[in-house]
C-alpha positions as CSV (number, residue, x, y, z in Angstrom):
1,M,113.8,63.0,-35.1
2,A,111.8,60.2,-35.2
3,D,113.2,59.0,-32.2
4,E,112.3,62.8,-31.0
5,D,108.6,61.7,-32.1
6,R,108.1,58.7,-30.4
7,T,109.4,59.4,-26.7
8,R,107.0,62.6,-27.3
9,A,104.6,60.2,-28.1
10,Q,105.6,58.3,-25.3
11,S,105.8,60.7,-23.1
12,Q,102.1,61.6,-24.0
13,G,100.5,58.3,-23.7
14,G,102.5,57.5,-20.1
15,N,100.0,60.9,-19.0
16,E,96.9,59.3,-19.6
17,P,96.9,57.3,-16.7
18,T,97.0,60.0,-14.1
19,H,93.3,60.9,-15.7
20,R,91.0,58.0,-15.9
21,P,91.4,56.7,-12.1
22,A,89.5,59.5,-11.3
23,S,86.7,59.4,-14.0
24,H,86.5,55.5,-11.9
25,R,86.2,57.3,-8.6
26,A,84.0,59.3,-9.3
27,H,81.0,56.8,-10.6
28,A,81.8,54.3,-7.7
29,V,80.7,57.1,-5.6
30,A,77.5,58.4,-7.3
31,A,76.5,54.6,-7.5
32,A,76.9,54.5,-3.9
33,Q,74.7,57.3,-3.0
34,N,72.2,55.7,-5.8
35,R,72.2,52.7,-3.3
36,S,72.0,54.3,-0.1
37,A,68.9,56.7,-1.5
38,L,67.4,53.4,-2.4
39,R,67.6,51.9,1.2
40,R,65.8,54.5,3.0
41,I,63.0,54.8,0.1
42,A,62.6,51.0,1.4
43,R,62.8,51.4,5.0
44,A,60.3,54.5,4.8
45,R,58.0,52.7,2.8
46,R,57.9,49.8,5.3
47,R,57.8,52.1,8.3
48,R,54.5,53.3,6.6
49,R,52.9,49.9,5.8
50,W,53.8,49.3,9.2
51,A,51.9,51.6,10.3
52,L,48.6,51.2,8.5
53,E,48.7,47.6,9.0
54,G,48.7,48.6,13.0
55,I,45.7,51.3,12.2
56,A,43.6,48.6,10.4
57,A,44.5,45.9,13.7
58,L,43.6,48.9,15.9
59,V,40.3,49.6,14.0
60,C,39.3,45.9,13.4
61,L,40.0,45.3,18.1
62,I,37.7,48.2,18.3
63,V,35.1,46.8,16.0
64,L,35.0,43.6,17.4
65,G,34.6,45.0,21.2
66,T,31.3,47.1,19.8
67,Y,30.2,43.8,18.3
68,L,30.3,42.1,21.5
69,G,29.2,45.1,23.8
70,T,25.8,45.0,21.9
71,R,25.8,41.1,22.6
72,A,25.2,40.8,26.4
73,A,24.9,44.0,28.5
74,P,26.7,43.8,32.1
75,E,24.1,42.5,35.2
76,P,23.2,44.9,37.0
77,D,24.9,44.6,40.6
78,G,22.6,43.2,43.1
79,D,22.3,43.8,47.0
80,A,24.6,41.7,49.0
81,G,21.6,39.6,50.3
82,G,20.0,38.9,46.9
83,G,20.0,35.6,45.5
84,P,23.2,33.5,43.7
85,G,25.0,35.3,41.1
86,G,24.0,38.9,42.1
87,V,20.3,38.3,41.3
88,P,18.2,39.7,44.2
89,A,15.5,37.6,45.5
90,G,12.6,36.7,43.7
91,A,14.0,38.5,40.9
92,S,14.9,36.2,37.4
93,R,17.7,36.7,35.3
94,P,17.8,38.8,31.6
95,T,17.0,36.5,29.1
96,G,20.3,37.7,27.3
97,F,18.3,39.7,24.4
98,P,18.6,43.5,25.0
99,G,15.4,45.2,25.6
100,A,13.8,41.8,27.0
101,E,13.2,42.3,30.3
102,G,9.0,42.3,31.2
103,R,8.3,40.7,27.9
104,T,6.6,36.5,28.6
105,N,9.0,34.4,27.8
106,E,6.1,32.7,25.2
107,A,9.1,32.1,22.6
108,G,11.5,29.7,25.0
109,P,15.0,29.5,26.1
110,A,17.2,31.6,24.1
111,T,18.2,29.7,20.5
112,P,21.9,30.2,19.5
113,G,23.2,31.4,16.1
114,L,20.7,34.2,15.8
115,R,21.7,37.9,15.4
116,P,21.5,40.6,17.6
117,R,18.0,41.8,19.0
118,E,16.3,38.6,16.6
119,R,13.8,36.4,18.4
120,P,13.3,32.9,18.1
121,P,10.7,32.0,15.5
122,S,7.5,31.1,17.4
123,P,6.8,27.3,17.6
124,D,4.5,25.2,15.4
125,P,1.0,25.0,16.6
126,T,0.1,21.8,18.6
127,P,-1.0,19.6,15.7
128,S,-4.7,18.0,16.5
129,A,-5.6,14.5,17.6
130,P,-6.1,12.7,14.5
131,A,-10.4,11.8,14.6
132,P,-10.9,8.1,15.1
133,P,-11.3,6.0,12.4
134,S,-14.6,5.6,11.2
135,A,-16.5,2.6,11.0
136,P,-16.8,1.2,7.1
137,P,-20.1,1.5,5.5
138,P,-22.2,-1.4,5.1
139,R,-21.2,-4.1,2.6
140,A,-23.5,-3.4,-0.4
141,P,-26.2,-6.6,-1.1
142,A,-24.1,-8.9,-3.9
143,A,-25.8,-8.5,-7.2
144,P,-27.5,-11.3,-8.4
145,V,-25.3,-14.3,-9.7
146,L,-26.8,-17.1,-11.9
147,S,-24.5,-20.0,-14.1
148,V,-25.6,-23.3,-15.4
149,S,-22.7,-25.9,-16.3
150,Q,-23.4,-29.8,-17.0
151,V,-20.9,-32.9,-17.0
152,E,-21.3,-36.5,-16.8
153,A,-21.8,-37.8,-13.1
154,P,-19.0,-39.5,-11.4
155,A,-19.5,-43.0,-10.9
156,E,-19.3,-42.3,-7.0
157,I,-20.9,-39.3,-5.6
158,D,-20.1,-38.7,-1.6
159,L,-23.1,-36.5,-0.8
160,S,-21.7,-35.5,2.8
161,A,-18.5,-34.5,1.3
162,V,-19.7,-32.5,-1.4
163,G,-22.8,-31.1,0.4
164,A,-21.2,-29.2,3.1
165,R,-23.8,-27.1,3.8
166,D,-26.9,-29.5,2.9
167,W,-28.0,-32.3,1.0
168,M,-31.1,-34.3,0.0
169,H,-31.5,-38.0,-1.9
170,W,-34.8,-39.6,-2.9
171,G,-36.3,-43.1,-3.5
172,L,-34.0,-44.7,-0.8
173,R,-37.6,-46.2,0.7
174,G,-40.1,-45.5,-2.1
175,G,-41.4,-42.5,-4.6
176,N,-41.9,-40.7,-1.7
177,S,-38.9,-41.3,0.6
178,K,-36.1,-38.8,1.6
179,V,-32.9,-38.2,3.4
180,S,-32.1,-35.2,4.0
181,K,-28.3,-33.9,5.9
182,R,-28.1,-34.3,9.4
183,A,-27.9,-30.7,11.4
184,G,-27.8,-29.2,7.8
185,T,-28.8,-25.6,6.7
186,G,-32.3,-26.8,5.7
187,E,-31.9,-24.3,2.5
188,I,-32.8,-26.9,0.3
189,V,-36.8,-27.4,-0.5
190,D,-38.3,-29.9,-2.6
191,A,-41.1,-28.0,-4.2
192,G,-43.3,-30.9,-5.9
193,G,-43.3,-31.0,-9.6
194,R,-46.2,-32.8,-11.9
195,G,-46.6,-36.6,-12.3
196,N,-46.1,-39.3,-10.1
197,R,-43.3,-40.3,-8.7
198,V,-42.0,-43.8,-8.9
199,A,-38.7,-45.6,-6.7
200,W,-36.0,-46.6,-9.4
201,D,-32.7,-48.8,-7.9
202,G,-30.5,-48.9,-11.4
203,N,-29.0,-45.8,-11.6
204,Q,-25.4,-46.2,-12.9
205,E,-23.9,-44.1,-10.2
206,V,-23.9,-45.1,-6.6
207,V,-24.7,-42.4,-3.8
208,R,-23.3,-42.7,0.0
209,W,-23.3,-40.7,3.1
210,S,-22.7,-40.1,6.9
211,D,-24.7,-37.2,8.2
212,G,-28.0,-38.3,6.9
213,T,-31.2,-37.8,8.6
214,P,-33.7,-40.2,9.0
215,E,-30.9,-42.8,7.2
216,R,-27.6,-41.8,9.0
217,T,-25.2,-44.1,7.2
218,V,-25.3,-45.5,3.9
219,G,-22.4,-47.1,1.9
220,G,-23.8,-46.9,-1.9
221,S,-27.2,-46.7,-3.3
222,S,-28.5,-46.7,-6.8
223,N,-31.9,-45.6,-5.5
224,G,-33.6,-42.3,-7.1
225,V,-37.0,-41.7,-8.6
226,Y,-38.7,-40.6,-12.0
227,T,-41.6,-39.2,-13.4
228,C,-42.8,-40.5,-17.1
229,G,-44.3,-38.2,-19.7
230,V,-44.1,-35.0,-21.8
231,G,-44.8,-31.8,-19.5
232,N,-43.9,-33.9,-16.3
233,G,-41.2,-33.4,-13.7
234,F,-39.6,-32.1,-10.4
235,S,-39.1,-28.7,-8.9
236,L,-36.4,-27.5,-6.1
237,A,-35.5,-24.5,-4.9
238,V,-32.6,-23.3,-2.6
239,E,-33.0,-20.2,-0.2
240,G,-30.1,-17.2,-1.1
241,S,-27.8,-16.1,2.0
242,G,-26.2,-13.2,0.1
243,E,-22.4,-15.2,-0.4
244,P,-21.8,-17.4,-3.5
245,R,-23.3,-20.9,-3.5
246,T,-22.5,-24.0,-5.8
247,V,-25.7,-26.4,-6.4
248,H,-24.2,-30.3,-8.0
249,L,-28.0,-31.8,-9.2
250,Y,-27.8,-35.7,-9.8
251,A,-30.0,-36.4,-12.6
252,G,-30.9,-38.4,-15.6
253,T,-33.1,-39.7,-18.8
254,W,-34.5,-42.7,-19.7
255,M,-35.4,-42.7,-24.0
256,A,-36.2,-38.8,-23.9
257,R,-34.9,-35.2,-23.5
258,G,-35.0,-33.7,-20.5
259,R,-34.9,-29.8,-20.2
260,L,-33.3,-28.1,-16.7
261,D,-34.4,-24.4,-16.0
262,A,-32.9,-22.2,-13.8
263,R,-34.1,-18.9,-12.8
264,L,-33.7,-16.1,-10.2
265,S,-37.1,-15.6,-7.7
266,T,-35.6,-11.6,-7.7
267,G,-36.0,-12.1,-12.0
268,G,-33.6,-11.6,-14.9
269,P,-33.1,-14.5,-17.7
270,I,-34.1,-18.2,-17.2
271,S,-30.7,-20.1,-17.8
272,T,-31.5,-23.7,-19.8
273,V,-29.2,-26.7,-20.4
274,R,-30.7,-30.2,-22.3
275,L,-29.7,-33.7,-21.8
276,E,-31.0,-36.6,-23.7
277,D,-30.6,-40.2,-25.0
278,P,-33.4,-42.0,-27.5
279,Y,-32.3,-45.1,-26.5
280,T,-31.2,-45.5,-23.6
281,S,-30.5,-43.9,-20.0
282,R,-27.9,-41.3,-19.4
283,S,-26.9,-39.6,-16.3
284,A,-24.8,-36.0,-15.5
285,Q,-24.3,-34.0,-13.1
286,F,-25.4,-30.3,-13.2
287,T,-23.5,-27.7,-11.3
288,I,-25.4,-24.1,-10.5
289,R,-23.9,-21.2,-9.1
290,F,-25.8,-17.6,-7.8
291,V,-25.6,-15.3,-5.6
292,L,-28.5,-14.1,-3.9
293,P,-29.2,-12.1,-0.7
294,R,-31.4,-13.3,2.1
295,G,-35.2,-14.1,1.5
296,A,-34.7,-14.7,-2.5
297,R,-34.7,-18.1,-3.9
298,L,-32.9,-20.3,-7.0
299,V,-35.7,-22.2,-8.6
300,V,-34.7,-25.1,-10.4
301,T,-37.4,-27.2,-12.6
302,W,-36.3,-30.4,-14.4
303,T,-38.7,-31.8,-16.8
304,V,-39.7,-34.1,-19.8
305,E,-39.2,-32.3,-23.0
306,K,-39.9,-34.7,-25.5
307,V,-40.3,-38.2,-25.4
308,F,-38.7,-41.6,-27.7
309,T,-40.7,-44.1,-26.9
310,E,-44.8,-44.9,-26.2
311,H,-43.0,-46.4,-23.0
312,C,-42.6,-44.3,-20.2
313,G,-39.6,-42.3,-21.1
314,N,-38.7,-39.9,-18.1
315,V,-36.3,-37.8,-16.4
316,G,-34.7,-39.0,-12.7
317,L,-33.7,-37.5,-10.4
318,Q,-31.2,-38.9,-7.2
319,A,-29.8,-36.3,-4.8
320,V,-28.6,-32.5,-5.0
321,A,-26.2,-31.0,-3.0
322,L,-25.2,-27.2,-2.0
323,R,-22.1,-26.0,-0.8
């Protein structure tokens, strides 16, 4: 019985393979059909894409052709006897801008990069010629200037070097003798003064020059002049020129106090300096710097302010130079 059951079971089990292959074939056929359908769909999509791209390209070509057609109109046919390039004799070529015929050529030739029917910009107006430079205004007269200082007189004085414009020396040939710069400007003026002038040849400084008149050359002179008594002295003047000027005055005292006053003829304060020695003689170089217009004067006075002896306390004058 067991053998019978086993044989039946084997007989049933052997029939199962006959049904399975049929099921597998059905599945394979369905898969193949699906793949074929997908390929057809893919080909259809590609054809549609190509058709759309072709249409887009055609539209672009049409637009481009239309645009280029608006850039330049075809030249009209000319007569056989016309000018070069088919243009009739005496006729000018089109400007290249639609509808530009008959207009004046005030804008010049066509400018690259312009859009259709766009005219080039109008040229800038010709700049006017610059105005010629005006003459500089006349220089205003310099304002009056005055300053006075003093230092110890040098041992040797070269009037030709110091007095580039003018100079004057006193006492070489007596109390009333003067020597001036030959070909000088004449800006130094001896304005006199109070008291009697006396020649003196014992000054501590020596003076020389090489361009004097009436004495042309002197190698070293200690001469000068002096005047005694309070209130007596010398007066000088120097002409203004509108330029800065410097005056060097070489003077001294003997047992007295001397007072130097400098003022401008145009007005203003007086500049004053003093020099004194109660016991013996003393010399100084007074430097006066000034600026005055032409016609005005620097006025200098050198007087005895105080004496320290009954025996002719005095002030002395040796030379003056202008540069």
